[in-house]
Legacy VTK file of the C-alpha trace (Angstrom):
# vtk DataFile Version 3.0
C-alpha trace
ASCII
DATASET POLYDATA
POINTS 247 float
87.720 51.995 72.311
86.307 49.388 74.148
83.063 50.301 76.310
84.943 49.624 79.639
87.575 52.287 78.697
84.973 54.639 77.451
83.373 54.280 81.093
86.652 54.681 82.891
87.565 57.907 80.943
83.899 59.341 81.954
84.918 58.639 85.593
88.646 59.810 85.463
89.506 63.369 84.468
91.918 63.013 81.515
95.380 64.371 82.263
96.838 67.267 80.276
99.312 66.556 77.454
103.111 68.031 77.404
104.035 70.317 74.716
107.635 70.770 73.622
109.688 72.268 70.934
112.954 70.698 69.570
115.633 71.419 69.514
114.687 74.699 71.390
111.776 77.106 71.370
114.260 79.977 70.769
114.460 79.580 66.915
116.849 81.518 64.567
114.965 82.411 61.328
115.144 80.014 58.557
116.457 77.144 60.943
114.168 74.298 61.467
111.839 73.153 64.531
109.739 70.523 65.658
106.710 70.878 67.710
105.509 67.875 69.384
102.238 67.038 71.806
102.511 64.264 74.073
99.540 62.497 75.912
99.307 58.948 77.419
99.185 55.940 74.972
96.093 54.870 72.877
94.996 58.529 72.251
92.458 58.763 69.686
93.329 62.274 68.480
95.634 65.106 68.939
94.930 68.836 68.196
97.484 71.361 68.039
96.627 75.195 68.204
98.128 78.399 67.455
97.018 81.257 69.166
96.596 84.563 67.659
95.564 84.281 64.853
93.853 81.188 66.021
94.395 77.880 63.754
94.753 74.426 64.504
96.114 70.872 63.022
94.444 67.511 64.121
98.172 66.278 64.512
100.225 65.664 67.246
103.531 66.806 65.672
104.212 70.234 63.506
107.530 70.189 61.624
108.732 73.682 60.370
111.760 73.298 58.214
112.382 77.005 57.553
111.149 79.198 60.804
109.543 82.305 59.575
108.362 85.333 61.616
104.795 84.230 61.106
105.336 81.062 63.066
106.489 82.752 66.058
103.790 82.819 68.799
101.760 80.881 71.316
100.915 77.249 70.981
99.041 74.666 72.818
97.562 70.853 72.216
94.867 68.665 73.407
93.919 65.235 72.889
90.507 63.142 72.465
89.476 60.029 73.603
86.229 58.690 73.225
83.909 61.864 73.552
86.097 63.310 76.086
88.757 66.310 75.410
91.833 66.621 77.618
92.599 69.825 79.115
94.897 71.969 77.097
98.652 71.778 77.563
100.812 74.494 79.204
101.291 76.959 76.603
104.476 77.199 74.644
106.168 80.352 73.469
108.125 79.695 70.321
110.326 82.632 69.526
111.798 83.798 66.436
115.355 85.005 66.736
117.298 86.907 64.616
114.965 89.624 63.607
117.034 92.472 64.742
120.388 93.479 65.456
122.106 92.090 68.436
122.528 93.840 71.772
125.670 93.813 73.836
126.533 92.091 77.086
128.808 93.056 79.748
129.049 92.203 83.373
130.284 94.590 86.296
132.422 94.765 87.996
133.794 91.651 86.395
132.997 88.493 84.540
135.105 86.730 86.798
133.509 86.555 90.265
134.401 85.000 93.953
131.843 82.892 95.283
129.633 85.123 97.661
130.340 87.986 95.484
127.682 89.839 93.520
127.748 90.282 89.594
125.445 92.374 87.341
124.823 91.318 83.938
123.879 94.176 81.737
122.147 93.890 78.244
122.276 96.993 76.275
120.255 97.721 72.408
121.254 100.206 70.122
117.737 100.793 69.378
114.727 101.801 71.762
113.649 98.214 72.613
111.773 97.796 75.872
112.209 94.083 76.758
115.415 91.958 77.540
115.964 88.633 77.967
119.225 86.473 79.499
119.708 83.238 78.824
122.577 80.664 80.304
123.790 78.173 77.780
122.230 74.888 78.910
119.374 76.319 80.926
115.620 75.411 79.868
114.830 78.909 79.093
115.571 82.599 79.703
115.038 85.273 82.402
113.107 88.258 80.935
113.500 91.888 82.494
110.995 94.189 83.658
110.187 97.182 81.268
113.541 99.128 80.492
114.466 101.075 77.573
117.551 100.656 75.761
119.238 98.677 78.519
118.378 96.223 81.374
120.284 94.871 84.302
120.342 91.242 85.699
121.705 91.138 88.946
123.115 87.793 90.536
123.344 87.979 94.265
125.716 85.711 96.141
127.099 84.081 92.930
128.085 80.415 93.592
129.836 77.948 91.337
126.709 77.120 89.609
126.585 80.489 87.992
129.657 79.949 86.116
128.809 79.419 82.247
127.967 81.188 78.968
125.498 84.087 78.673
123.659 85.738 76.047
121.090 88.459 75.700
118.432 89.334 73.392
116.233 92.574 72.954
112.487 92.832 71.833
109.516 94.896 72.026
106.485 94.374 73.956
104.467 94.875 71.180
106.071 91.871 69.001
106.977 89.897 71.997
108.001 86.823 70.168
110.146 88.469 67.706
113.566 88.837 69.271
117.129 90.245 68.213
120.020 88.207 67.128
121.765 86.779 70.699
124.927 88.896 71.709
128.276 87.877 71.629
128.583 85.189 74.199
129.828 86.390 77.714
131.935 83.803 79.925
131.212 84.183 83.509
133.798 82.404 85.640
133.302 81.556 89.308
136.567 80.923 91.184
136.523 78.138 94.160
133.528 75.701 94.921
130.109 76.283 95.919
127.154 73.607 96.510
124.536 76.530 96.893
122.101 75.792 94.040
121.498 78.356 91.434
118.666 80.590 91.579
119.282 82.673 88.475
116.836 80.398 86.489
114.308 79.855 89.733
111.620 81.554 87.571
110.183 78.689 85.053
110.914 79.018 81.290
107.937 81.293 79.789
108.092 78.969 76.606
106.294 76.666 78.848
103.829 78.375 81.150
100.512 77.814 82.074
98.412 80.686 80.845
101.152 82.784 80.700
101.395 83.168 84.277
105.185 83.264 84.194
105.728 85.778 81.499
106.195 89.573 82.119
105.224 90.848 78.863
103.634 94.403 78.696
101.322 95.472 76.154
101.526 99.196 77.118
104.532 100.278 75.261
104.434 101.046 71.485
107.100 100.242 68.900
110.583 101.916 69.578
111.616 104.846 67.216
113.261 103.543 64.160
111.082 100.312 64.473
107.651 101.359 64.203
107.465 100.897 60.446
108.792 97.428 60.605
106.759 96.333 63.780
103.638 97.909 61.913
104.664 95.728 58.872
104.276 92.613 61.379
100.355 92.938 62.015
100.083 91.686 58.740
101.579 88.226 59.192
100.070 85.468 57.340
97.877 83.215 59.577
99.675 79.846 60.367
98.720 76.841 58.572
101.261 73.775 57.856
100.177 73.872 54.108
101.697 77.242 53.461
105.228 75.683 53.755
104.261 73.018 51.209
LINES 1 248
247 0 1 2 3 4 5 6 7 8 9 10 11 12 13 14 15 16 17 18 19 20 21 22 23 24 25 26 27 28 29 30 31 32 33 34 35 36 37 38 39 40 41 42 43 44 45 46 47 48 49 50 51 52 53 54 55 56 57 58 59 60 61 62 63 64 65 66 67 68 69 70 71 72 73 74 75 76 77 78 79 80 81 82 83 84 85 86 87 88 89 90 91 92 93 94 95 96 97 98 99 100 101 102 103 104 105 106 107 108 109 110 111 112 113 114 115 116 117 118 119 120 121 122 123 124 125 126 127 128 129 130 131 132 133 134 135 136 137 138 139 140 141 142 143 144 145 146 147 148 149 150 151 152 153 154 155 156 157 158 159 160 161 162 163 164 165 166 167 168 169 170 171 172 173 174 175 176 177 178 179 180 181 182 183 184 185 186 187 188 189 190 191 192 193 194 195 196 197 198 199 200 201 202 203 204 205 206 207 208 209 210 211 212 213 214 215 216 217 218 219 220 221 222 223 224 225 226 227 228 229 230 231 232 233 234 235 236 237 238 239 240 241 242 243 244 245 246
């Protein structure tokens, strides 16, 4: 790097990079995913970190050919130009799905709704999970429920045509917030008529790309659900994340 650019970087704060997972941050077990850090042109060094347990690699791209439970968690990245480090990226929540059996998803009073009407999507688990997430196909990330045992409701007030689509829900435990169930069977929400009012269902930004977890609603107060204590206890001994473990 030229002396001029080094001086310029000292005067101007470096912009934070972005961090994305492709094709999605919701990754079924045994499927592949690529995590990529993107900064401005001419970056000297990238650093990609996994939190809890903390580990890092000095690279911009992490390719995971086979998703395992040990890869699930929070990631962030930064880059170095000269002697300066950028601020860290927003946190990326990488979730392993398919760890537990699927919940059921239903609509009340009906999955066919007129514009301006109300509908409630209900996600119900067979076991005592205390967290649920609802995802609409095509949206960037899911909506999460407050703490509820066995069942969570997602009300949609003043339905518009933008709410039409395919929905699925997941159940998981607050003690292992990045290990989710299989998705429920799809539910098709049909809104008759036309509406130009934008959807608010996904108004909350995706918690998979959030700054300092400000958009998450995970709780650490609840323990493992009955029937899953032994399994969730076993997750505490997961192998720390290193790319070389895959090779």
